N, C-alpha and C positions, 0 to 999 in steps of 0.2 A: 223579579226580585221579591223575596219573601218579606212580608211585613213582620217586623220585630215587635214582640210584646214586651211590656215593661215588667211584667210579673214573672217570677221563677216558675219553672215547670212543676207540675203536681208530683210530689215525691212518691205517692202511692202508685202512680203509673210507672215511674222509673223502677220502683221495687218489683212490681209485677212483671216487668220486662227483663230485668237484669239479675234478680236474685232467684237462685234455684230453690225448689221446695226441699224440706228436710228429707234426708235419706230414710227410707222405710226400714224397719227391722229386717235384718237378713235371716234366712232360715238357718244359717250357720253361726248365729250369735253365740250360742253356748260353746261351740267348737272354738271360736275366736277367743272367748273368755278363758277356756282351758289352755290354749296355746299361750296366751298372755301370762297366765299363772305359771306355766312351765318356765317361761323366760325370767319372770321375777324370781322364782325359786333358784334357778341356775345362777342368776346374778347375785343373790344373797350368798350362796355357797362359794362362788368365786371371790367375793369380797372378804368372807371369813378366811378363806385360804390365803389370800393376799396379806391380810393383817397378821395371820399366824407366821407367814414367811418373813414379814418385816420385823416382827418381834424376835424371831430366831436369829435373823441376821444381826440385829442390834446387840443381842446378848453375845453372839459369837465375836462381834467386833470389840465389845467391852472386855471380853475374856482375853482376846489376843493382845490388847493393850496392857492388861494387868501384868503379864509376864515380863516384858521389857522394862516396865516401870520398877518392878521389884528388883531386877538385876541392876539397874542404874542406882537405885537407892542403896542396895547392899554394897556396891562398889564405892559409893561415897561415904560409907560408914554409917549410914542411916538405917532406919528400920524398914522392912518390906511392908508394902501396903497389902491389905487383905481385901 
């Protein structure tokens, strides 16, 4: 049976056994940075396209509602909305 000690194990020993050293710089670091930049650029373009489509859809929706509102207002004897 092992003798139990009352003190905690040395954290430096645990770190040296269980923590991996930092990853060294890859020879492809610049390539990875370029690929990352391409993904960021494509993401920005897709975001702008999505926002543009959302604005166009909202404007189209508002325009489609203006027609029936004007017809109902004119039928009631009111003035048409602009």
